[in-house]
C-alpha positions as CSV (number, residue, x, y, z in Angstrom):
1,M,10.2,-22.6,11.5
2,G,9.5,-19.0,10.7
3,L,7.5,-19.4,7.5
4,L,5.0,-16.7,8.6
5,V,7.3,-14.1,10.2
6,G,6.0,-10.6,9.7
7,K,2.5,-11.8,8.9
8,T,-0.7,-11.2,10.9
9,A,-3.3,-13.9,10.9
10,V,-7.0,-13.8,12.0
11,V,-8.4,-17.2,12.9
12,T,-12.0,-17.7,13.7
13,G,-13.2,-20.7,15.7
14,A,-9.9,-20.4,17.5
15,S,-11.0,-21.8,20.9
16,S,-10.9,-25.5,19.9
17,G,-10.4,-28.1,17.1
18,I,-8.9,-26.9,13.8
19,G,-9.0,-23.3,14.8
20,A,-6.9,-23.9,18.0
21,A,-4.4,-26.0,16.0
22,L,-4.0,-23.2,13.5
23,V,-3.4,-20.7,16.2
24,R,-0.6,-22.8,17.6
25,A,0.9,-23.5,14.2
26,F,0.9,-19.9,13.1
27,L,2.5,-18.8,16.4
28,V,5.2,-21.4,15.9
29,E,5.9,-20.1,12.4
30,G,6.3,-16.6,13.7
31,A,3.0,-14.9,12.8
32,S,1.1,-12.4,15.0
33,V,-2.2,-14.1,15.6
34,V,-5.7,-12.8,16.5
35,G,-8.0,-15.5,17.7
36,A,-11.8,-15.2,17.5
37,A,-14.5,-17.4,19.1
38,R,-17.7,-16.9,21.0
39,G,-16.5,-18.5,24.3
40,A,-14.1,-16.1,26.0
41,E,-12.7,-18.7,28.5
42,G,-11.8,-21.4,25.9
43,L,-10.5,-18.7,23.6
44,A,-8.2,-17.3,26.3
45,R,-6.7,-20.8,26.9
46,A,-6.1,-21.4,23.2
47,C,-4.3,-18.1,22.8
48,L,-2.0,-18.5,25.7
49,L,0.3,-21.4,25.0
50,P,3.5,-22.4,27.0
51,G,6.7,-21.4,25.2
52,L,5.0,-19.3,22.5
53,P,4.2,-15.6,22.2
54,P,0.5,-15.0,23.1
55,A,-2.1,-14.7,20.5
56,L,-4.6,-11.8,20.9
57,P,-8.0,-13.2,21.9
58,V,-11.0,-11.2,20.7
59,P,-14.4,-12.9,21.7
60,T,-16.5,-12.7,18.6
61,D,-19.8,-14.0,17.2
62,V,-18.9,-14.3,13.5
63,G,-22.5,-13.9,12.5
64,D,-22.7,-10.5,14.2
65,E,-21.8,-7.7,11.7
66,G,-20.7,-5.3,14.4
67,A,-18.6,-7.8,16.2
68,V,-16.8,-8.8,13.0
69,A,-16.0,-5.2,12.3
70,R,-14.6,-4.8,15.8
71,L,-12.5,-7.9,15.3
72,F,-10.8,-6.6,12.2
73,A,-10.5,-3.1,13.6
74,T,-8.7,-4.5,16.6
75,A,-6.4,-6.6,14.5
76,V,-5.4,-3.6,12.4
77,A,-5.1,-1.3,15.3
78,T,-2.8,-3.8,17.1
79,Y,-0.6,-5.1,14.2
80,G,-1.1,-2.6,11.4
81,R,-2.4,-5.1,8.7
82,V,-4.1,-8.4,8.2
83,D,-2.3,-10.9,5.8
84,I,-4.2,-14.1,6.5
85,V,-7.7,-14.9,7.5
86,V,-8.9,-18.4,8.2
87,N,-12.6,-18.9,8.6
88,S,-12.7,-22.0,10.8
89,A,-15.7,-21.3,13.0
90,G,-18.4,-23.9,12.5
91,T,-21.3,-25.7,14.2
92,L,-23.1,-28.9,13.4
93,V,-26.8,-29.6,13.8
94,R,-27.8,-33.2,13.1
95,G,-31.1,-34.8,12.4
96,P,-33.4,-35.7,9.5
97,I,-34.8,-32.7,7.6
98,E,-38.4,-33.4,8.5
99,E,-37.4,-33.0,12.2
100,L,-35.2,-29.9,11.7
101,A,-36.4,-26.9,13.6
102,L,-36.2,-23.5,11.9
103,A,-34.1,-22.2,14.8
104,D,-31.5,-24.9,14.3
105,W,-31.5,-24.3,10.5
106,E,-30.9,-20.6,11.1
107,A,-28.2,-21.2,13.7
108,A,-26.3,-23.4,11.3
109,L,-26.4,-20.8,8.6
110,H,-25.6,-18.0,11.0
111,I,-22.2,-19.5,11.9
112,N,-21.3,-21.6,8.9
113,L,-22.4,-19.3,6.0
114,T,-23.2,-15.8,7.2
115,G,-20.1,-15.8,9.4
116,V,-17.9,-16.7,6.4
117,F,-19.5,-13.9,4.4
118,L,-19.0,-11.2,7.1
119,C,-15.5,-12.2,7.9
120,S,-14.5,-12.5,4.3
121,R,-16.1,-9.2,3.4
122,E,-14.3,-7.4,6.2
123,A,-11.0,-9.1,5.3
124,V,-11.3,-7.9,1.7
125,R,-12.0,-4.4,2.8
126,V,-8.9,-4.4,5.0
127,M,-6.6,-6.1,2.5
128,L,-7.5,-3.8,-0.4
129,R,-6.5,-0.8,1.8
130,Q,-3.1,-2.1,2.6
131,A,0.1,-2.2,0.5
132,P,0.9,-5.6,-1.1
133,A,3.6,-7.7,0.5
134,S,6.4,-9.2,-1.6
135,G,5.1,-10.8,-4.8
136,G,2.2,-8.4,-5.0
137,V,-0.1,-10.4,-2.6
138,R,-2.2,-8.2,-0.3
139,G,-3.7,-11.1,1.6
140,H,-5.0,-14.6,1.7
141,I,-8.4,-15.9,2.9
142,V,-8.8,-19.6,3.7
143,Q,-12.2,-21.1,4.1
144,I,-12.3,-24.4,6.2
145,V,-15.2,-25.9,4.4
146,S,-15.8,-29.7,4.6
147,G,-16.4,-32.5,2.2
148,S,-20.0,-31.6,2.8
149,G,-19.4,-28.6,0.6
150,V,-19.5,-30.8,-2.5
151,H,-21.3,-33.9,-1.2
152,A,-24.5,-34.6,0.7
153,W,-24.2,-35.5,4.4
154,V,-27.4,-37.4,5.2
155,G,-28.7,-36.3,8.6
156,A,-27.0,-32.9,8.4
157,G,-29.0,-31.0,5.9
158,A,-28.5,-27.5,7.4
159,Y,-24.7,-28.1,7.7
160,T,-24.6,-29.4,4.1
161,A,-26.6,-26.5,2.8
162,A,-24.4,-24.0,4.5
163,K,-21.2,-25.6,3.3
164,H,-22.4,-25.8,-0.3
165,G,-23.2,-22.1,0.1
166,V,-19.7,-21.4,1.2
167,M,-18.3,-23.1,-1.9
168,G,-20.4,-20.9,-4.2
169,F,-19.6,-17.8,-2.3
170,S,-15.9,-18.5,-2.3
171,D,-15.9,-19.2,-6.1
172,T,-17.4,-15.8,-6.6
173,L,-15.2,-14.0,-4.1
174,R,-12.1,-15.6,-5.6
175,E,-12.9,-14.3,-9.1
176,E,-13.7,-10.8,-7.7
177,V,-10.4,-10.3,-5.8
178,R,-7.7,-12.6,-7.4
179,H,-6.6,-9.9,-9.8
180,R,-6.4,-7.4,-7.0
181,G,-3.8,-9.3,-5.0
182,I,-6.0,-11.4,-2.7
183,K,-6.0,-15.2,-2.7
184,V,-9.0,-17.3,-1.7
185,T,-8.5,-21.0,-0.9
186,D,-11.1,-23.6,0.1
187,V,-9.9,-26.5,2.3
188,L,-12.3,-29.4,2.3
189,P,-11.3,-32.0,4.9
190,G,-13.2,-35.2,5.6
191,M,-14.2,-35.9,9.1
192,V,-11.8,-34.3,11.6
193,E,-11.3,-35.4,15.2
194,T,-12.9,-32.5,17.1
195,S,-15.6,-32.0,19.8
196,M,-18.1,-31.6,16.9
197,T,-17.5,-35.2,15.7
198,D,-17.2,-36.8,19.2
199,H,-20.1,-39.2,18.6
200,P,-20.4,-43.0,18.4
201,D,-21.9,-42.7,14.9
202,F,-18.6,-41.4,13.6
203,A,-15.8,-44.0,13.1
204,E,-12.6,-43.0,14.7
205,R,-10.5,-44.6,12.0
206,E,-12.0,-42.3,9.3
207,K,-11.0,-39.1,11.1
208,L,-8.2,-36.7,10.3
209,A,-6.4,-34.9,13.1
210,P,-6.7,-31.1,13.2
211,E,-2.9,-31.0,12.5
212,D,-3.6,-32.7,9.1
213,V,-5.8,-29.7,8.2
214,V,-3.1,-27.3,9.4
215,H,-0.6,-28.9,7.0
216,A,-3.0,-28.3,4.1
217,V,-3.6,-24.7,5.1
218,M,0.2,-24.1,5.4
219,A,0.8,-25.5,2.0
220,A,-1.7,-23.0,0.5
221,L,-0.3,-20.1,2.4
222,T,3.3,-20.8,1.6
223,A,2.8,-21.4,-2.1
224,S,4.6,-19.2,-4.6
225,P,3.0,-15.7,-4.8
226,R,2.2,-16.5,-8.4
227,A,0.4,-19.7,-7.5
228,L,-3.2,-20.0,-6.2
229,M,-4.5,-23.2,-4.6
230,K,-8.2,-22.9,-5.3
231,R,-9.3,-26.0,-3.5
232,V,-7.6,-28.6,-1.3
233,D,-9.5,-31.9,-0.8
234,L,-8.2,-33.7,2.2
235,R,-9.2,-37.3,3.3
236,N,-7.9,-39.9,5.6
237,L,-5.6,-42.2,3.6
238,E,-7.3,-45.4,4.9
239,V,-10.8,-44.4,3.9
């Protein structure tokens, strides 16, 4: 308890799944939390949890440059700084590539890749302006990627392409900012039990719980200031 007291965290995709589980965990550990998602109603529910301080809901399309700028401006205006950013927003479009519509391709990249770029860029701009915390760390950006960031997911070409893009982007970002006090960690879970994977094609026994991903994120965030977890690969033990 209390591992994140005094920290401010921005979590995208906060209305459900991994994002909602992160909001809860961060609040339990004492952080001030700003939750972002497109759906205002679901976001409001995820940010108001019994027995915990409320998180601040900021409805946001992470692929919209102006909306992302307002998200971070709101976080700084409210809490003074941003210590943690978790890019958890994601969308899945399934189907063979020959049947994939351009609109679906662009929608997948809009959230899964452009959203990560915009939120990471704004996070870096904010973090570089603020004084380092103890240990010289100005901030920590965590990308919730997927095993599809390094492997092919047949039938999900747009999702796979976007997640591969996130991996390359994060590798570059990490090298640009690590010596300026900002950590970047990629978390690559296997299939997670969320609304996105609620489909008979996906075997329940292979799925992780959102809380399993939370544990991995917390491990990266609470590592020694000198230590950087570049990548955390996470799979169900039985698979």
